[in-house]
C-alpha positions in Angstrom: 112.7 139.9 127.5 110.4 140.5 130.6 109.9 144.1 129.6 109.9 144.1 125.8 106.7 145.6 125.0 107.3 148.3 127.5 110.9 149.0 126.6 109.4 149.1 122.8 107.0 151.7 123.9 109.2 153.8 125.5 111.7 153.8 122.8 109.0 154.8 120.2 107.8 157.6 122.7 111.1 159.2 123.2 111.2 159.9 119.7 112.9 156.7 118.5 116.3 155.3 118.7 117.6 157.9 116.4 116.5 160.6 118.9 118.8 159.2 121.5 122.3 160.5 122.3 122.5 158.0 125.4 121.2 155.8 128.0 121.7 155.4 131.7 119.9 154.4 134.7 119.9 155.3 138.4 118.1 153.7 141.0 114.5 154.4 139.9 114.9 156.0 136.6 115.9 155.8 132.8 118.2 158.8 131.9 117.8 159.6 128.3 120.0 162.2 126.7 117.7 163.1 123.7 118.7 165.2 120.6 115.4 166.8 120.5 113.0 166.8 123.7 110.2 168.1 121.4 110.1 164.8 119.5 109.2 163.1 122.7 105.5 162.2 123.6 106.0 162.8 127.3 102.0 162.6 128.1 101.8 159.5 126.7 104.7 158.2 128.5 103.5 159.8 131.8 100.1 157.7 131.1 101.4 154.5 130.3 101.3 151.7 132.5 104.9 150.6 134.0 106.0 154.6 134.0 105.4 156.3 137.2 106.1 159.9 135.6 108.2 161.7 133.4 110.9 164.5 134.6 112.7 166.7 132.2 115.7 168.2 134.2 119.4 169.0 134.2 119.4 168.3 130.2 118.4 164.8 130.8 115.0 163.3 129.7 114.2 161.0 132.9 111.5 158.2 132.8 110.7 157.1 136.3 110.0 153.2 136.4 110.4 152.2 139.9 112.8 149.8 141.7 113.1 147.3 138.8 114.6 150.0 136.6 117.8 147.6 136.2 115.5 145.0 134.1 113.6 147.4 132.2 117.1 149.3 131.2 118.5 146.2 130.2 115.6 145.4 127.7 115.3 149.1 126.4 119.3 149.1 126.0 119.0 145.7 124.0 116.2 146.5 121.7 117.5 150.0 121.1 121.4 149.1 120.7 122.1 152.0 122.9 125.3 150.5 124.2 126.6 151.7 120.6 124.4 154.8 120.2 125.5 157.8 118.6 127.3 160.4 120.9 126.4 163.6 118.4 125.7 166.8 120.2 122.0 167.2 120.9 120.2 169.9 118.8 118.4 171.2 122.0 119.9 174.2 124.0 121.1 173.5 127.3 121.7 176.1 129.8 124.9 176.5 131.9 123.2 175.4 134.9 121.7 172.2 133.3 124.9 171.0 132.0 126.5 171.1 135.4 123.9 169.2 136.7 124.1 166.7 133.6 127.9 166.4 134.0 127.9 166.0 137.6 125.2 163.1 137.5 127.1 161.7 134.6 130.4 161.6 136.7 129.0 160.4 140.0 125.8 158.0 139.0 128.0 155.2 137.8 130.0 154.8 141.0 127.0 155.4 143.5 126.3 151.7 144.1 129.7 150.9 145.1 130.4 153.7 146.7 127.2 153.3 148.7 128.2 149.4 149.3 131.8 150.4 150.6 130.3 153.2 152.8 128.2 151.0 154.4 131.0 148.5 155.4 132.8 151.6 156.8 130.0 152.6 158.9 129.2 149.0 160.1 132.9 148.8 160.7 133.1 152.1 162.9 129.8 151.3 164.7 131.3 147.7 165.7 134.3 149.2 166.9 132.4 152.0 169.0 130.2 149.2 170.4 133.6 147.1 171.2 132.6 144.1 169.1 135.8 144.8 167.2 139.3 145.8 167.5 141.0 148.3 165.4 144.2 146.4 165.5 142.6 143.0 164.3 143.0 141.4 160.9 139.3 141.5 160.5 139.3 145.0 161.1 142.0 145.8 158.7 140.7 144.0 155.8 137.2 145.4 156.2 138.3 148.7 156.8 140.2 148.2 153.6 137.2 147.3 151.6 135.4 150.3 152.7 138.5 152.6 151.8 139.2 151.0 148.7 137.0 153.2 146.5 137.0 156.5 148.5 140.9 156.4 148.9 141.6 155.9 145.2 138.2 157.8 144.2 140.5 160.0 141.7 141.0 156.7 139.6 137.2 156.0 139.5 136.3 159.4 138.7 139.0 159.5 136.2 137.5 156.8 134.5 133.9 158.2 134.9 134.8 161.9 133.7 136.8 160.5 130.5 133.7 158.5 129.7 131.5 161.5 130.2 133.6 164.0 128.5 134.4 161.6 125.6 138.0 160.8 126.1 139.9 157.9 126.3 138.6 156.4 129.7 142.4 154.7 130.2 143.9 158.1 130.3 141.3 159.4 132.6 142.1 156.3 134.9 146.1 157.5 134.2 145.5 160.8 135.4 143.8 159.9 138.7 146.6 157.2 139.0 149.2 159.4 138.9 147.4 162.0 141.7 147.6 159.2 144.3 150.8 157.9 143.4 152.0 156.4 146.7 156.0 157.9 146.3 154.4 161.5 146.3 152.8 161.0 149.9 156.3 159.4 151.2 158.2 162.5 149.7 155.9 164.8 151.8 156.0 162.7 154.8 159.7 162.0 155.0 161.5 164.6 153.1 162.7 168.2 153.7 161.2 170.8 151.3 163.3 172.7 148.8 161.6 176.0 149.6 157.9 177.3 150.2 155.8 179.4 148.1 153.4 181.9 149.1 154.9 182.1 152.5 152.8 184.1 154.9 149.5 183.6 153.1 146.5 180.9 153.5 148.1 178.9 150.6 151.6 178.8 152.0 153.0 175.6 150.3 156.2 173.9 150.6 158.0 172.4 147.5 159.5 169.3 147.8 160.4 168.6 143.9 160.4 170.3 140.4 159.6 169.2 136.9 161.9 170.8 134.5 163.0 173.5 137.2 159.1 174.3 137.5 158.0 174.0 141.1 155.6 171.2 142.0 153.3 171.6 144.9 152.4 168.3 146.1 148.7 167.9 147.6 147.1 164.9 149.0 144.6 163.8 146.2 143.4 160.6 148.2 139.5 161.0 148.0 139.3 164.2 146.2 136.8 165.2 143.9 137.3 168.5 142.0 141.2 168.1 140.9 140.5 164.9 138.7 137.3 166.0 137.3 138.9 169.2 135.9 142.1 167.6 135.1 140.2 165.0 132.9 138.1 167.6 131.5 141.1 169.5 130.0 142.8 166.3 129.3 139.9 165.5 127.0 140.3 168.8 125.2 143.9 168.3 124.9 143.4 164.7 123.5 141.0 165.8 120.8 143.8 168.3 119.5 146.4 165.9 119.1 143.8 163.7 117.5 143.3 166.3 114.9 147.3 166.6 114.2 148.4 163.1 114.4 148.1 160.6 111.7 145.7 158.1 112.2 148.1 155.2 111.5 150.0 156.1 114.7 147.0 157.9 116.8 146.6 154.8 118.9 149.6 155.1 120.9 151.0 158.8 120.2 147.7 160.5 121.2 147.6 158.6 124.9 151.6 159.5 124.9 151.6 163.1 124.1 148.5 163.6 126.2 149.8 162.2 129.2 153.1 164.0 128.7 151.1 167.4 128.6 148.1 167.0 131.2 149.9 164.9 134.3 152.6 167.6 134.9 149.9 170.2 134.2 147.6 168.5 136.6 150.3 168.4 139.3 151.8 171.8 138.7 148.6 174.0 138.2 145.4 172.2 138.3 145.6 170.4 141.1 146.8 172.9 143.4 144.4 175.5 142.5 141.6 172.8 142.2 142.4 171.9 146.0 142.3 175.6 147.1 139.0 176.0 145.3 137.7 173.0 147.2 138.9 174.1 150.7 137.4 177.5 150.1 134.1 175.9 148.8 134.2 173.7 152.1 134.6 176.5 154.2 131.9 178.5 152.4 129.2 175.6 153.1 130.1 175.3 156.5 130.2 179.1 157.1 126.8 179.3 155.8 125.7 176.1 157.7 127.1 177.8 161.1 125.3 181.0 160.7 122.0 179.0 161.6 122.5 175.0 161.7 118.6 175.1 162.4 117.4 177.3 159.4 119.8 175.3 157.3 118.3 172.1 158.3 115.0 173.4 157.8 115.6 174.7 154.4 117.5 171.7 153.2 115.4 169.1 155.1 112.2 170.6 153.6 113.0 171.1 150.1 115.3 168.0 149.7 112.6 165.8 148.0 112.0 168.8 145.8 115.5 168.7 144.8 115.4 165.1 144.0 112.4 165.7 141.7 114.1 167.9 139.6 117.6 166.3 140.0 119.1 169.5 141.7 120.5 167.3 144.6 123.4 166.3 142.6 124.9 169.9 143.0 125.1 169.1 146.6 126.7 165.5 146.5 130.3 166.9 145.4 129.9 169.5 148.0 129.5 166.9 150.6 132.3 164.7 149.3 134.6 167.7 149.0 133.9 168.6 152.6 134.5 165.1 153.6 137.6 165.3 152.0 138.7 168.9 153.4 137.2 168.5 156.8 136.8 165.0 157.4 133.1 165.7 157.8 130.1 166.9 156.4 127.0 168.8 158.0 125.3 169.5 154.6 123.9 166.4 153.8 123.3 165.2 157.3 120.3 167.6 157.5 118.4 165.9 154.7 118.7 162.3 156.3 114.8 162.9 157.8 113.5 163.6 154.2 113.1 159.9 153.2 112.0 159.1 156.4 109.2 161.6 156.6 108.0 160.4 153.0 107.8 156.9 154.5 105.9 157.6 157.2 103.2 159.5 154.9 102.9 156.6 152.9 102.5 154.2 155.7 99.8 156.4 156.9 98.1 156.1 153.5 98.4 152.3 153.3 96.8 152.0 156.5 93.9 154.3 155.8 93.2 153.6 152.0 90.3 151.4 150.9 91.6 151.6 147.4 93.2 148.3 146.3 95.3 149.5 143.7 97.0 152.4 146.3 97.3 150.0 148.8 99.4 147.5 146.6 101.6 150.6 145.4 102.1 151.7 149.1 103.5 148.3 150.4 106.8 148.2 148.2 107.0 152.2 148.4 107.1 152.0 152.4 109.8 149.1 151.8 112.1 150.6 149.5 111.4 154.3 151.6 113.1 152.5 154.6 115.9 151.7 152.6 116.2 155.2 151.4 114.8 155.0 147.5 111.9 157.3 147.8 111.0 157.8 144.2 108.4 155.5 144.0 106.5 156.9 147.1 107.1 160.6 145.7 106.1 160.1 142.1 103.7 157.1 142.4 101.6 158.1 145.6 102.7 161.4 147.3 103.3 164.0 144.4 100.4 163.3 142.3 97.9 164.0 145.5 100.0 167.1 146.2 99.0 167.3 150.1 100.7 164.1 151.0 103.8 165.5 149.5 103.7 168.6 151.1 103.3 167.0 154.5 106.4 164.8 153.8 108.3 168.2 153.2 107.2 169.7 156.5 108.3 166.1 158.4 111.5 166.5 156.6 112.1 170.1 157.6 111.2 169.3 161.3 114.0 166.8 161.2 116.5 168.8 159.5 116.0 171.5 162.1 116.6 168.9 164.9 119.5 167.6 162.9 121.1 171.1 162.5 120.2 171.8 166.2 122.1 168.7 167.3 125.2 169.3 165.1 124.9 166.2 163.4 127.5 165.2 160.7 128.3 162.8 158.4 131.9 161.0 158.4 131.8 159.2 155.4 129.5 158.5 152.2 127.5 155.3 153.1 124.3 153.9 152.2 120.6 155.0 152.1 118.0 155.0 154.5 118.6 152.9 157.7 121.9 151.8 156.1 123.3 155.3 156.3 123.0 155.4 160.3 126.7 154.2 161.1 128.1 157.0 158.5 127.3 159.4 161.3 129.1 157.6 164.1 132.1 160.0 164.9 135.7 158.5 164.8 135.5 159.5 168.7 132.4 157.3 169.0 128.7 157.8 169.3 128.2 161.2 170.4 125.7 164.2 170.6 125.6 164.5 166.8 124.8 160.8 166.0 122.0 160.5 168.7 120.6 163.5 167.3 120.6 162.1 163.9 118.7 159.4 165.1 116.2 161.5 166.9 115.6 163.7 163.8 114.9 160.6 161.4 112.5 159.4 164.1 110.8 162.7 164.4 110.5 162.8 160.7 109.1 159.7 160.1 106.5 160.3 163.0 105.6 163.5 162.1 105.0 162.6 158.5 102.9 159.7 159.7 100.7 161.5 162.2 100.0 164.6 159.9 98.7 162.0 157.2 97.1 160.0 159.5 95.0 162.9 161.3 95.3 165.4 158.3 92.1 165.0 156.7 93.0 162.0 154.4 90.6 161.6 151.4 91.1 158.3 149.8 91.3 157.7 145.8 87.9 157.3 144.2 87.9 154.7 141.7 88.0 155.9 138.2 85.2 155.0 135.9 84.1 155.4 132.3 80.7 155.1 130.4 80.2 152.0 128.0 77.2 151.6 125.4 73.9 152.2 127.1 75.3 154.1 129.7 76.5 151.5 131.8 79.6 152.5 134.0 82.5 150.0 134.4 85.5 150.1 136.5 88.7 151.0 134.5 91.1 147.9 135.0 94.6 148.7 134.7 96.0 145.2 135.3 94.8 141.4 135.6 96.3 138.9 137.7 96.2 135.6 136.4 96.4 132.8 139.4 98.0 129.2 138.8 95.5 126.8 137.5 98.1 123.8 138.4 100.1 123.1 141.0 103.7 122.3 140.5 107.3 123.5 139.4 107.4 126.7 137.3 109.2 126.5 134.1 110.1 129.3 131.9 108.3 129.3 128.3 111.1 129.2 126.4 112.3 125.9 128.2 109.3 124.1 126.7 109.9 121.5 124.1 107.2 122.6 121.8 108.2 125.4 119.4 104.7 126.6 118.8 104.9 127.6 123.0 108.4 128.5 123.4 108.8 130.7 120.4 106.2 132.9 121.5 104.2 132.3 118.5 101.0 131.5 120.6 101.4 134.5 123.2 103.3 135.4 126.2 103.1 133.0 129.2 104.7 130.6 131.5 104.8 126.8 131.9 104.1 124.5 135.0 105.3 120.7 135.5 102.1 119.7 137.4 102.3 118.0 140.7 98.5 117.0 141.0 96.0 116.1 138.0 93.7 118.9 138.6 93.3 122.1 136.5 91.4 125.3 138.1 90.0 128.3 136.5 92.9 131.1 136.8 90.1 133.8 136.5 86.7 134.9 136.3 85.2 134.5 133.0 83.6 132.0 130.5 85.0 129.0 128.9 85.6 129.7 125.1 86.9 126.7 124.0 87.1 123.2 125.9 88.6 120.9 123.3 86.9 117.3 122.6 90.1 115.7 124.0 90.0 117.3 127.0 93.9 118.1 126.8 93.2 122.3 126.3 91.1 124.6 127.5 90.6 128.2 126.4 89.2 130.9 128.6 88.4 134.6 128.2 88.4 136.5 131.4 85.8 139.3 132.2 88.3 141.8 131.1 89.0 140.2 128.0 92.2 138.4 128.6 92.2 135.2 126.5 94.2 132.6 128.2 94.8 129.3 126.9 95.7 126.0 129.3 97.7 123.3 127.2 98.1 120.1 129.1 101.1 118.2 128.2 103.0 117.8 124.8 101.1 116.1 121.7 98.5 114.8 124.3 95.8 115.6 121.8 96.9 112.3 120.5 95.2 110.5 123.3 91.8 111.6 122.1 90.5 112.5 125.4 91.6 109.4 127.2 92.9 109.9 130.6 91.2 113.4 130.7 87.8 114.2 132.6 86.4 117.8 131.9 84.4 119.2 134.7 82.7 122.1 132.7 81.4 122.6 129.4 82.1 125.1 126.8 80.4 128.4 126.9 79.8 128.0 131.0 80.6 130.8 133.5 83.4 130.3 135.7 84.9 131.9 138.9 88.3 131.7 139.8 89.4 128.6 141.5 86.4 126.6 140.1 87.7 123.0 139.0 87.8 122.7 135.3 89.9 119.2 134.6 91.3 116.4 136.1 93.5 113.9 134.4 95.5 110.9 135.3 99.2 111.9 135.5 100.6 108.5 136.0 98.6 107.0 132.9 99.5 109.6 130.6 103.3 109.4 131.7 103.1 105.6 131.2 101.8 106.2 127.7 105.0 108.5 127.0 103.8 112.0 127.1 105.4 115.2 128.7 102.9 116.6 131.2 104.5 120.3 130.9 101.6 122.6 130.9 101.7 125.9 129.2 99.5 128.8 130.3 99.2 131.4 127.5 97.9 134.7 127.2 96.8 134.2 123.5 96.1 137.8 122.9 99.2 139.3 125.0 100.0 141.7 122.0 96.9 143.6 123.0 98.6 144.6 126.3 101.2 146.4 127.5 103.1 143.4 128.9 102.6 140.1 130.5 104.9 139.8 133.6 105.7 136.1 134.8 106.0 135.2 138.6 109.7 134.6 139.9 108.5 131.6 142.0 110.4 128.1 141.0 107.1 126.2 142.3 103.4 127.5 142.8 100.4 126.5 144.3 96.6 126.6 143.1 95.5 130.1 143.4 98.8 131.7 143.5 99.6 134.7 141.2 101.1 133.3 138.1 101.0 136.0 135.2 100.2 139.8 135.5 98.8 141.3 132.3 99.4 144.8 132.0 96.2 146.3 130.5 
């Protein structure tokens, strides 16, 4: 496991696996639901290398990792066994608002990847049609558009699954409810049939009735792409299911509970829940647009300026269903459009920091933060760079507010849920083509980026000071957070587990990696001292200036050669610099003698460090980064 040590430390400091109700992850965060947040060592986690920060919001304990969170999540889940973790209720009291945010995030988070992907496809198709690159009657268009529509059209089925999982119900019952809501026959009845009569005539909820159920009128609605009806129906269905579980004997519970639950909840959804939820959704959409229309510019300033604050506390989840509902009810959404400049403002600020800082660590953090920010993922920038320094974060909010004002003034709207960052741009193309709103969106994004960049570049940037500590004798040393071990050998990279020597492959000697040599030379991978040069010349031990102990072992069982074919270039006890030649060996002669030259490079005291991260390269040259020791 690449992040085994980090995963174990996270589990220990959230109060142990017994304190975890559930675990999920989004783009950059591990999202724990803890039984008691007071048992978590928040400050320890915040100061832990490999963790950006910790946020407690919406009833969730969020550990911000960064873009590689899926890998960390996999290790945490595997070590903690959280795929089968207890779902017992938390002992912590959670407010109504926090419960709502937690529910919304739990329902929508699992769909985000596919939702963004299908939205991007639909957005690009719209852009290609608008540019005349694709005809909307061609087979290519139809297939690509079907891919783009597949999730959003059948959204109730997907949300039926995630809602049932969130509410602790049978997921297939949830999917069954969703499938019934989008059953094609209902749509054909309203399109071709004649109504039996009309309910609520003369009111804003006037509804034709095309069919009845046991004599009860059913108001057929279009539930494709809808959000509220399926979530409410699944929640009510979970309570009905729980009730039947209590009274139906266990021997027949497997099929009779779904049988009775579906017989009750589906008609209830079609007759009562669906229509009422749909009307509520229409009112919600009308209300948000009404407030937006009072002053699109002020709405843009407020939403664009505070969007990143909402993200920090997870409050942005409250606006996601509003936007989806607006798309369903009105075909467009102006609310989330106003916040599109925020991520670009954040990215512009970090780019300015990247250009101005002399701090190597800050510069190394800024590069991936800028790249991910362009694609709409700003958590690494927020938590790792701007928020801890306060002023850059405030400047990014100002840039987001300015962009939001422009976007609001230009009347920009989203017409689908698309990707993030630059991939979201096609989502703002109107069905009629690229209009003023679309160009306003581009101007708002660019303005946010440029303003954030300029404010930070000329706003009195103060570089990070290098932290120090006093050691014996009052000498001051730089605090080291990680050390890079470069490759001492040129060749193909092999996972340590694949080495044909159990002492190394089992990890008993420590964490590391192996290289199949392409040249018979070994160079120093760090600055340090040669603490051990074996008399046979086949292995070298080095201790870096920062205390990292490294073993370079050329070949398997080559100690039996008794030094033959090995020529050491340095002596034990000598101080060496990174890149100094340490050893030469005759590759052809060693292989001819029947020995495997696979060379493990091991951090023998890896247990003393947070993690040892291996390169992902398949082949490597001298002095290229091989291992990163997180101290």
